[in-house]
Structure formats: structure tokens, C-alpha cells
C-alpha positions in Angstrom: 9.4 18.3 -57.1 11.2 21.4 -55.8 14.9 21.1 -54.8 17.3 23.5 -53.2 20.7 23.9 -51.5 20.4 25.3 -48.0 23.5 27.1 -46.9 23.5 27.4 -43.1 25.5 29.5 -40.7 25.3 27.6 -37.5 25.5 29.0 -34.0 29.0 28.7 -32.5 29.8 25.1 -31.7 26.5 23.8 -33.2 27.5 22.7 -36.8 28.0 19.0 -36.0 24.7 18.8 -34.0 22.9 20.6 -36.8 24.3 18.3 -39.4 23.3 15.2 -37.4 19.7 16.5 -36.8 19.3 17.6 -40.5 20.3 14.1 -41.8 17.3 12.7 -40.1 14.7 15.1 -41.5 12.3 14.0 -44.2 13.2 15.8 -47.5 16.9 16.3 -46.6 18.9 14.3 -49.1 22.5 15.2 -48.3 24.3 17.2 -45.6 27.9 18.4 -45.5 29.9 20.3 -43.0 32.0 22.8 -45.0 34.5 25.6 -44.5 34.0 29.2 -45.5 31.2 31.6 -44.6 28.7 28.8 -44.1 29.1 25.8 -41.8 26.6 23.3 -43.3 25.2 22.8 -46.8 22.2 20.6 -47.3 20.5 19.5 -50.5 16.7 19.1 -50.0 13.7 18.1 -52.0 10.0 18.9 -51.3 6.8 18.4 -53.3 6.3 22.2 -53.8 7.6 25.6 -52.8 5.3 25.8 -49.8 6.5 22.5 -48.4 10.1 23.6 -49.1 9.5 26.7 -47.0 8.0 24.7 -44.2 11.0 22.3 -44.2 13.4 25.2 -43.9 11.5 27.3 -41.3 9.7 24.7 -39.2 12.4 22.0 -39.3 15.9 23.2 -40.1 15.7 26.7 -38.6 13.8 25.4 -35.6 16.7 23.1 -34.5 18.1 25.8 -32.2 21.4 25.5 -34.0 20.9 28.0 -36.8 22.1 31.6 -37.0 20.9 32.2 -40.6 20.2 30.4 -43.8 20.5 31.1 -47.5 18.3 29.1 -49.8 19.4 28.4 -53.4 16.5 26.8 -55.3 17.5 24.7 -58.3 16.3 25.8 -61.7 17.7 22.9 -63.8 19.1 19.4 -63.0 
């Protein structure tokens, strides 16, 4: 299992919508709206690195709410 924290800079006014959509995606375990340079942080899990990439690109980034993402893959639990 591959897990990561996805730090998301949302488009203006889209953080809440993004968080609500992300909460319903398979593989997304937790979602928090935060302060600072990023608007939303999600913890995600996927079977492998390829699946993780697909979750980020085809699901999270495709919401129409995302300006950019930063992915921090976990190396130890």
C-alpha cells in the first residue's frame, strides 16, 4: 500500500467544494481545510504508485477546483 499527503492550493473560493468532493473519492482517507500556503490537505492510500498518480491526476486535480498540488509520499508509518 502506498500512502501520501496531498497538499492542495485550491482555486479562489473552491476550497470547501474541493474538500467535499475529495471526501467522497475512493482512496481518500482524511481531508482537512487548513490555513497557510495550501488550502486543503488530504491523506490518501492506493495499492501502488501508479494508482496513487491516477488518484491525484484523474480524480483530485480533475475536480476543477485545483490550482496546484504537492504530493508528499510517506516512507514510514
